C-alpha positions as CSV (number, residue, x, y, z in Angstrom):
1,M,112.4,32.3,92.3
2,A,112.5,36.0,91.4
3,L,111.8,38.5,94.1
4,S,111.2,42.2,93.8
5,Y,110.4,44.3,96.8
6,Q,108.1,47.2,97.6
7,F,108.6,48.4,101.1
8,K,105.5,50.6,101.4
9,S,105.9,51.4,105.1
10,R,107.1,54.6,106.8
11,F,110.2,54.2,108.9
12,D,110.6,56.7,111.7
13,V,113.6,57.4,113.8
14,G,112.8,58.4,117.4
15,Q,114.9,60.8,119.5
16,D,116.5,57.8,121.1
17,G,118.0,56.8,117.7
18,R,115.8,53.6,117.5
19,G,113.8,52.8,114.4
20,Y,110.1,52.3,114.2
21,F,108.1,51.1,111.2
22,R,104.6,52.5,110.6
23,A,102.6,50.8,107.9
24,Q,101.0,52.8,105.1
25,S,99.1,51.7,102.1
26,G,100.8,51.6,98.7
27,P,99.7,51.2,95.1
28,R,98.2,47.9,94.0
29,L,101.0,45.4,93.3
30,E,101.5,43.5,90.1
31,P,101.2,39.7,90.4
32,S,105.0,39.3,90.1
33,T,105.7,41.6,93.0
34,F,106.0,40.4,96.6
35,F,104.9,42.8,99.3
36,V,106.5,42.9,102.7
37,D,104.5,44.5,105.4
38,M,107.4,46.2,107.2
39,S,105.1,47.0,110.2
40,V,105.7,43.4,111.3
41,I,109.4,44.0,111.6
42,T,109.4,45.1,115.2
43,P,112.2,47.0,117.0
44,Q,112.7,43.7,119.0
45,L,113.2,41.8,115.8
46,L,115.7,44.4,114.5
47,A,117.5,44.4,117.8
48,Q,117.8,40.5,117.8
49,F,119.4,40.5,114.4
50,D,121.4,43.8,114.6
51,V,124.5,41.6,115.3
52,P,127.8,40.9,113.5
53,G,127.8,38.0,111.1
54,P,129.6,36.6,108.1
55,R,128.7,37.6,104.5
56,Y,129.4,34.0,103.4
57,T,131.4,34.7,100.3
58,S,132.8,31.3,101.4
59,Y,132.1,28.6,104.0
60,P,134.0,28.1,106.2
61,T,134.8,31.8,106.4
62,A,138.3,33.1,106.0
63,D,138.8,33.6,109.8
64,R,138.9,29.7,110.0
65,F,142.0,29.5,107.8
66,V,145.1,28.1,109.5
67,E,148.8,28.5,109.0
68,A,149.1,24.7,109.0
69,F,147.8,24.8,105.5
70,T,150.9,25.3,103.3
71,E,152.0,25.6,99.7
72,A,152.3,21.8,99.6
73,D,148.6,21.4,100.3
74,Y,147.7,23.9,97.6
75,L,150.0,22.2,95.0
76,Q,148.4,18.9,95.8
77,A,145.0,20.4,95.0
78,L,146.4,21.8,91.7
79,D,147.8,18.4,90.8
80,H,144.5,16.8,91.5
81,R,142.6,19.1,89.2
82,R,145.2,18.5,86.4
83,E,144.8,14.8,86.8
84,A,141.0,14.6,87.2
85,S,139.7,14.4,83.6
86,R,136.1,15.3,84.8
87,L,137.4,18.7,85.9
88,K,139.3,19.6,82.7
89,S,136.1,20.9,81.0
90,Q,135.0,23.0,83.9
91,P,136.2,26.6,83.5
92,L,138.3,28.4,86.1
93,S,137.7,31.8,87.7
94,L,140.6,34.2,88.2
95,Y,141.0,37.0,90.7
96,V,143.9,39.5,90.5
97,H,144.5,41.8,93.5
98,I,146.0,45.2,92.6
99,P,146.8,46.7,96.0
100,F,147.8,50.3,95.0
101,C,145.8,53.4,95.7
102,E,146.8,57.0,95.3
103,S,144.8,58.3,98.3
104,L,143.3,56.8,101.4
105,C,139.6,56.3,101.9
106,Y,138.9,56.3,105.6
107,Y,136.2,53.7,105.6
108,C,138.2,51.1,103.6
109,A,138.9,47.7,105.0
110,C,140.6,46.3,101.9
111,N,144.3,45.3,101.7
112,K,145.9,48.3,100.0
113,I,149.1,50.3,99.6
114,I,148.8,54.0,99.5
115,T,151.4,55.5,97.1
116,K,151.8,58.0,94.3
117,H,154.8,56.2,92.9
118,K,153.5,54.7,89.7
119,D,156.7,52.8,89.1
120,R,155.8,50.3,91.9
121,A,153.2,48.8,89.5
122,A,155.8,47.6,87.0
123,S,157.7,45.5,89.6
124,Y,154.4,44.1,91.0
125,L,153.3,42.9,87.5
126,R,156.6,41.0,87.2
127,Y,155.8,39.2,90.4
128,L,152.3,38.4,89.3
129,A,153.7,36.8,86.1
130,R,156.1,34.7,88.3
131,E,153.1,33.6,90.4
132,V,151.2,32.5,87.4
133,E,154.1,30.6,86.0
134,L,154.5,28.7,89.3
135,Q,150.8,27.8,89.2
136,V,150.9,26.6,85.6
137,V,153.8,24.2,86.3
138,H,151.4,22.1,88.4
139,L,148.0,23.0,86.8
140,G,149.0,23.0,83.2
141,S,148.4,25.8,80.7
142,G,145.4,26.5,78.4
143,H,142.7,26.0,81.0
144,A,139.4,27.7,80.1
145,V,138.5,30.8,82.2
146,S,134.9,32.1,82.3
147,Q,135.4,34.7,85.0
148,L,138.1,37.3,85.7
149,H,137.9,40.0,88.3
150,L,140.5,42.7,88.9
151,G,140.1,44.1,92.5
152,G,142.0,46.1,94.9
153,G,143.1,48.6,95.9
154,T,142.6,50.4,92.7
155,P,143.1,48.3,89.5
156,T,143.0,51.5,87.4
157,F,146.1,52.6,89.3
158,L,147.8,50.7,86.4
159,S,148.6,52.6,83.2
160,D,147.1,51.6,79.9
161,D,150.3,49.8,78.9
162,E,150.4,48.0,82.2
163,L,146.8,46.8,81.9
164,R,147.7,45.5,78.4
165,E,150.7,43.7,79.8
166,L,148.7,42.1,82.6
167,V,145.9,40.9,80.3
168,A,148.4,39.6,77.7
169,M,150.2,37.7,80.4
170,L,147.0,36.0,81.6
171,R,145.9,35.2,78.0
172,R,149.3,33.4,77.4
173,H,148.5,30.9,80.1
174,F,144.7,30.7,80.1
175,N,141.9,30.5,77.5
176,F,139.2,33.2,78.1
177,V,136.0,31.7,76.8
178,P,133.3,33.8,74.9
179,G,130.4,34.9,77.1
180,G,132.4,35.0,80.3
181,E,132.2,37.6,83.0
182,Y,135.2,39.8,82.9
183,S,135.1,42.7,85.3
184,V,137.2,45.4,86.9
185,E,136.7,47.7,89.8
186,V,137.0,51.4,88.8
187,D,137.7,54.5,90.9
188,P,135.9,57.2,88.9
189,R,138.5,59.7,89.9
190,T,141.2,57.7,88.1
191,V,139.7,57.2,84.6
192,D,138.5,59.0,81.6
193,E,136.7,57.9,78.4
194,N,140.0,56.9,76.8
195,R,140.9,54.6,79.8
196,L,137.4,53.0,79.6
197,S,138.0,52.4,75.9
198,V,141.3,50.5,76.7
199,L,139.4,48.3,79.2
200,A,136.8,47.5,76.5
201,E,139.6,46.8,74.0
202,L,141.1,44.3,76.5
203,G,137.9,42.3,76.7
204,F,136.4,43.6,80.0
205,N,132.7,43.6,79.7
206,R,131.7,44.6,83.2
207,L,132.7,47.6,85.3
208,S,132.1,48.4,89.0
209,F,132.3,52.1,90.0
210,G,133.0,52.9,93.6
211,V,130.5,55.7,94.5
212,Q,129.6,55.1,98.2
213,D,127.6,58.4,98.6
214,F,127.0,61.5,96.4
215,D,126.7,63.8,99.4
216,P,129.6,66.2,99.5
217,A,129.8,66.4,103.3
218,V,129.9,62.6,103.6
219,Q,132.5,62.4,100.8
220,K,134.7,64.8,102.7
221,A,134.2,62.9,106.0
222,I,135.5,59.7,104.4
223,H,138.2,61.4,102.3
224,R,136.8,60.4,99.0
225,V,135.6,63.5,97.1
226,Q,134.3,62.8,93.6
227,P,131.7,65.1,92.0
228,A,128.5,63.3,90.8
229,D,128.9,64.7,87.3
230,K,132.2,62.8,87.0
231,V,130.5,59.5,87.9
232,F,127.6,60.3,85.5
233,A,130.0,61.0,82.7
234,M,131.9,57.8,83.2
235,V,128.8,55.6,83.3
236,H,127.4,57.2,80.2
237,A,130.8,56.6,78.5
238,A,130.8,53.0,79.6
239,R,127.4,52.5,78.0
240,A,128.5,54.1,74.8
241,L,131.5,51.8,74.6
242,G,129.2,48.7,74.9
243,F,130.0,47.4,78.4
244,E,127.4,44.7,79.2
245,S,126.9,45.7,82.8
246,V,127.8,48.6,85.0
247,N,127.7,48.3,88.8
248,V,127.7,51.0,91.4
249,D,128.8,50.4,94.9
250,L,127.0,52.3,97.7
251,I,127.6,52.3,101.5
252,Y,125.1,53.2,104.2
253,G,126.1,53.9,107.8
254,L,129.0,56.3,106.9
255,P,129.8,59.4,109.0
256,L,127.4,62.4,108.6
257,Q,124.9,60.3,106.7
258,T,121.2,60.7,107.6
259,P,118.1,59.1,106.1
260,E,117.4,62.5,104.5
261,S,120.8,62.9,102.9
262,F,121.0,59.3,101.7
263,A,117.5,59.7,100.1
264,R,119.1,62.3,97.9
265,T,121.8,59.9,96.9
266,L,119.2,57.3,96.1
267,V,117.4,59.7,93.7
268,Q,120.7,60.4,91.9
269,V,121.5,56.7,91.7
270,N,118.2,55.9,90.1
271,E,118.7,58.7,87.7
272,L,122.1,57.2,86.8
273,R,120.3,53.8,86.5
274,P,123.3,51.4,86.6
275,D,122.6,47.8,85.6
276,R,123.6,46.6,89.1
277,I,123.8,48.1,92.5
278,A,125.8,46.8,95.5
279,L,124.6,48.3,98.8
280,Y,126.8,47.6,101.7
281,A,126.5,48.4,105.4
282,Y,129.5,50.2,106.8
283,A,131.3,48.1,109.4
284,H,133.2,50.4,111.8
285,L,136.1,48.2,113.2
286,P,138.9,50.7,113.9
287,E,140.7,48.2,116.1
288,R,141.2,46.1,113.0
289,F,141.5,48.7,110.3
290,K,143.7,51.7,111.0
291,P,142.2,54.0,108.4
292,Q,138.9,53.9,110.2
293,R,140.5,55.5,113.2
294,R,140.2,58.8,111.3
295,I,136.5,58.5,111.3
296,H,134.8,60.2,114.3
297,A,132.5,57.6,115.9
298,A,130.2,60.4,117.1
299,E,129.5,61.2,113.5
300,L,128.2,57.7,112.7
301,P,124.5,57.2,112.3
302,L,122.8,55.2,115.0
303,G,121.3,51.8,114.4
304,G,117.7,53.1,113.8
305,A,119.0,55.5,111.1
306,K,121.0,52.8,109.4
307,V,118.0,50.5,109.1
308,A,116.0,53.5,107.8
309,M,118.5,54.0,105.1
310,L,118.4,50.3,104.2
311,A,114.6,50.3,104.2
312,Q,114.3,53.4,102.0
313,S,117.0,51.9,99.6
314,L,115.0,48.8,99.1
315,D,111.9,50.9,98.5
316,A,113.6,53.3,96.1
317,F,115.3,50.5,94.0
318,S,112.1,48.5,93.9
319,D,110.1,51.5,92.6
320,A,112.8,52.1,90.0
321,G,112.4,48.5,88.7
322,Y,115.4,46.8,90.2
323,V,115.2,43.1,91.3
324,Y,116.5,42.3,94.7
325,I,119.1,39.6,94.1
326,G,119.8,39.0,97.8
327,M,121.7,40.5,100.8
328,D,123.4,43.5,99.2
329,H,122.8,43.2,95.4
330,F,120.2,44.6,93.0
331,A,120.0,44.4,89.3
332,L,117.7,45.5,86.5
333,P,115.4,42.7,85.3
334,E,117.3,42.2,82.0
335,D,120.8,42.1,83.6
336,A,122.5,38.7,83.6
337,L,122.5,38.6,87.4
338,A,118.7,39.0,87.6
339,V,118.3,36.4,84.8
340,A,120.5,34.0,86.7
341,K,118.4,34.6,89.9
342,R,115.2,33.8,88.0
343,Q,116.7,30.7,86.4
344,G,118.2,29.3,89.7
345,R,121.8,29.7,88.4
346,L,123.0,32.2,90.9
347,H,126.3,31.5,92.7
348,R,128.4,33.2,95.4
349,N,132.1,33.5,95.6
350,F,134.7,35.8,97.2
351,Q,133.6,38.7,94.8
352,G,129.9,38.3,95.9
353,Y,127.1,37.0,93.7
354,S,128.0,35.6,90.3
355,T,126.3,34.4,87.2
356,Q,129.1,31.9,86.5
357,P,128.9,28.2,87.6
358,D,130.5,27.4,90.9
359,C,134.1,26.7,90.1
360,D,137.7,26.7,91.2
361,L,139.2,30.1,91.7
362,I,142.8,31.0,91.2
363,A,143.7,34.0,93.2
364,L,146.8,36.1,92.3
365,G,148.5,38.9,94.2
366,V,148.9,40.2,97.7
367,S,146.3,38.8,100.2
368,A,144.3,37.2,97.5
369,I,142.0,34.3,98.5
370,G,141.5,31.3,96.2
371,R,139.6,28.1,96.1
372,M,140.8,24.8,94.5
373,G,138.8,21.7,95.0
374,A,138.1,21.1,98.7
375,T,140.6,23.8,99.8
376,Y,140.8,27.5,100.4
377,S,144.1,29.4,100.4
378,Q,145.3,32.9,101.0
379,N,148.5,34.7,99.9
380,A,150.7,36.8,102.1
381,K,149.2,40.1,103.2
382,T,152.3,42.2,102.9
383,I,154.0,42.9,99.6
384,E,157.4,42.2,101.2
385,E,156.4,38.7,102.3
386,Y,154.6,38.1,99.0
387,C,157.7,39.1,96.9
388,D,160.1,37.2,99.2
389,A,158.3,33.9,98.7
390,L,158.3,34.3,94.9
391,D,162.0,35.3,94.9
392,Q,162.6,31.9,96.5
393,G,160.6,30.1,93.9
394,H,157.6,29.4,96.1
395,L,153.9,30.4,95.9
396,P,153.2,33.1,98.5
397,I,150.5,31.0,100.3
398,V,150.6,31.6,104.1
399,R,147.4,30.0,105.3
400,G,144.3,28.1,104.2
401,L,142.0,25.2,104.9
402,T,141.2,21.7,103.7
403,L,137.4,21.2,104.0
404,N,136.0,18.0,105.6
405,K,132.7,16.5,104.6
406,D,130.7,18.4,107.2
407,D,132.2,21.7,105.9
408,M,131.1,20.8,102.3
409,V,127.6,19.8,103.4
410,R,127.1,23.0,105.3
411,R,128.6,25.0,102.5
412,A,126.1,23.5,100.1
413,V,123.2,24.3,102.4
414,I,124.3,27.9,103.2
415,M,125.0,28.7,99.5
416,A,121.6,27.4,98.5
417,L,119.9,29.6,101.0
418,M,122.0,32.6,100.2
419,C,121.7,32.3,96.4
420,Q,118.4,30.6,95.7
421,G,116.5,31.3,98.9
422,Q,115.4,27.7,99.1
423,L,116.7,24.1,99.3
424,Q,115.2,20.7,98.9
425,Y,116.1,18.1,101.5
426,E,116.2,15.4,98.9
427,S,118.9,17.1,96.8
428,I,121.2,17.5,99.9
429,N,120.4,13.9,100.9
430,L,121.3,12.4,97.5
431,A,124.4,14.6,97.1
432,W,125.9,13.9,100.5
433,L,124.3,10.6,101.6
434,I,122.8,12.0,104.7
435,D,119.3,12.4,106.2
436,F,118.9,16.2,106.3
437,K,116.4,16.4,109.2
438,T,118.4,14.1,111.3
439,Y,121.8,15.6,110.5
440,F,120.5,19.1,111.1
441,A,118.1,18.3,113.9
442,R,119.4,21.2,116.2
443,E,119.3,23.6,113.3
444,M,115.8,22.7,112.4
445,Q,114.7,23.6,115.9
446,V,116.3,27.0,115.6
447,L,114.5,27.5,112.2
448,Q,111.2,26.8,113.9
449,E,111.5,30.1,115.8
450,M,112.5,31.8,112.5
451,Q,109.4,30.4,110.9
452,T,107.3,31.8,113.7
453,Q,109.0,35.2,113.1
454,G,108.1,34.9,109.4
455,L,111.6,34.6,108.1
456,V,111.5,31.1,106.6
457,K,108.9,28.4,105.7
458,L,109.6,24.9,106.6
459,G,107.9,22.4,104.4
460,D,107.8,18.6,104.2
461,S,110.3,18.7,101.2
462,G,112.5,21.8,102.0
463,I,113.2,25.2,103.4
464,E,112.3,28.5,101.8
465,V,113.4,32.0,102.8
466,T,110.4,34.3,102.8
467,T,110.4,37.7,101.2
468,M,110.8,39.3,104.6
469,G,113.5,36.7,105.4
470,W,115.8,38.0,102.7
471,F,116.1,41.1,104.9
472,F,117.9,38.8,107.4
473,V,119.3,36.1,105.1
474,R,122.7,36.2,106.7
475,A,121.1,35.2,110.0
476,V,119.4,32.3,108.3
477,G,122.8,31.1,106.9
478,M,124.4,31.5,110.4
479,V,122.1,28.8,111.8
480,F,124.1,26.2,109.8
481,D,127.5,27.7,110.6
482,R,129.1,25.0,112.9
483,Y,132.0,27.3,113.9
484,L,129.7,30.1,115.1
485,Q,127.7,27.5,117.1
486,Q,130.9,26.4,118.8
487,G,131.2,29.7,120.4
488,R,133.5,31.6,118.0
489,S,133.5,35.3,118.4
490,H,131.2,37.3,116.0
491,A,133.2,40.5,116.6
492,Q,135.3,40.3,113.5
493,F,132.3,40.5,111.2
494,S,130.3,43.4,110.0
495,K,126.7,43.7,111.3
496,I,123.9,42.0,109.5
497,L,121.8,45.1,109.2
């Protein structure tokens, strides 16, 4: 089910900071385009769903992980994969966390180490190699890998030779298959054309550039000044080098942003025309993330202005020909992500939406989160604790979770809704030997109200998220989250809108 959006309504922000949609007519829509009359999205509906909620890069979410899950539990999951012949042909996914950054971005909630001492990377790479060796003892070597992602921090903090060393180490232990998705996060301030050439040489075929906003005042307020012409030059260089896909990250809700200023950024992004766009709402949680304490709360846009920025983004990207993948991702129609969406092959993991099949994920480095079989695990969050565990010959796992049947049933439902926008009762019944409508009787009652609000359609054979429902798809997923329904606090999550 392919969805592209045209939001042909006018969003006004009153003096009270609240947002109001006023419908206006738009051009005739092509048959393949779905129109959302934003005038039906009332301030009451926005207020109802302007609440914190998970992004569902996993279910159960990481806040459910427990310290009772230990290295022994993870090693058991590795042993099971090695011994299960049916799993040997299924490729793995790898995530490598590079925590180092040269400067601090005030909005950042990632696990990072701010340093200008480049020599710290060499020691870290040795520990990464040790972690891989400990994994391979139980997993075995030579497993196929169809997805690799370098995240951070700033992966391009590493020198060219260090990047070569890292990739060579991974290739010694794993078999990277042709046609895989091999991506790296790039800070445009840390690279030039030669650096991008090295990344291409090493087999990376996808880049993600952190832009956030092109407005100079906003950049200064978040301590991330990067001229637009630098970003344009790097994206053009990436295309010349043959990278299959270039993503740009944007954030709305940052200090000093207004709908007017963000509209100018949207014009520049459409001129840049990346293959993919990730559009995130800024979550201001200074009590959890110390760097955010440097942001003045009074400079943050109010809720109505934030929704205006989201609405105009959806409108601008639709007009530019982008397909709305879901939640926070857009892609050009020919990009692999949009193709996977049309073909029903979209998946979601800790890096967001993915074209690769749902698979086990080995996570390497400080704070990295992995998935193996019916388990999730997370490494130590400090580099001292991470290195100490490896020095003692142990994997640095400090918490995790073994999923029960209910967790796995609900994960299947939530991921189907988040990725495909629909599910068939029969497929869940056959896969998990349940009766969907009986098992989820309470949830179906909640969805009845969402159907009245126009967010979902409940049929005899399944559930479908409407085009307007994609605007609130995280809330739809939350209906099936048992832990949220048990009264767990929502406060640790970013807001849905």
